Structures are given as structure tokens and as C-alpha cells.
N, C-alpha and C positions, 0 to 999 in steps of 0.2 A: 087526326088527319081526316079530311072529307073523304067519304068513301067513293064518291064520284070520280075525284081526282086519282085515287088511289087505283080505281078499275082504268081509268082512261090511261095511265102510265103503264100499267100492267099489260094492257093491250098494245100500246107502243112496244114495249119489249118483246112482244109475241112476234108483232109483225117484223121487228128488226132481226128475229130469231129466224124467222120464216125466210127472210131475204139473205142473211149473212151466215146463218147456222151455226152462231157462235155457242149456243147452249144445247142444242138438239143432239143427242148422241153421246153426251159427256157424262162420265159417271162421277165426277166430282168438280166442282166450281171453287176456285180459292179468291177471298175477298179479302184485300187488304185493309185494316179495319184502323184509323187512325184514331177512332173516338169523337172526331167532328161530324158535323151534321151531314155532311155529303157522303162520307161512307158508311154511317149509320143508316141513311136514307138507302143506299143502294142494297144494303145488306137486307133491309126491311122489304125492299121491291123484288128482290130476287127470291126471297122466302115466298112472297105473296105470288109471285109468278109459278114457282114450284108448286104451290098449293093449288092453285087455279087449273092447271094444266096437269095434274097429276104427274108432276115431272119425276122421272127416274133418276135423280142424281142427289148427291149430298152437296150441302153448302158447307165450306169451311171458313171460319174468319180467323185472320191473324194478324197480331199487332205486337211490333217490336220495340221494346222500352228501350231507347237509345241512352237513357239516364245511367 
């Protein structure tokens, strides 16, 4: 992935967290992971956000196999 795009999206997440407080102050973030491109990218970006902001929360990925 292009590092500039990754940085820009991570900055957008940071802005929205400041505006809405969705991640700040949380101890755990649960991500529903289907295995598709969208959910894998969401997981990747949240990990990047945590790394870049020294976030003090764990990220848990959950996948349920319906088969």
C-alpha cells in the first residue's frame, strides 16, 4: 500500500476520533473480520492508527464461520 495514502487515511481516523470520540479512552476495539478486502483494510488501518498515536487499547479481530 502507498504509505502516503495510509498516512492520509490514518489522519482521517484521528480527526474523526477527536470529533466523535469513538476510539479514545477505550481499552478494547472489536473488529468483525469477514476476510474480505474491506474488513482486512479496516483492521490494518486501526492497527496503524494505534501504532501512530501510541494508542493504549487492544484490537481484537473476530471471525465467525457459519459453515
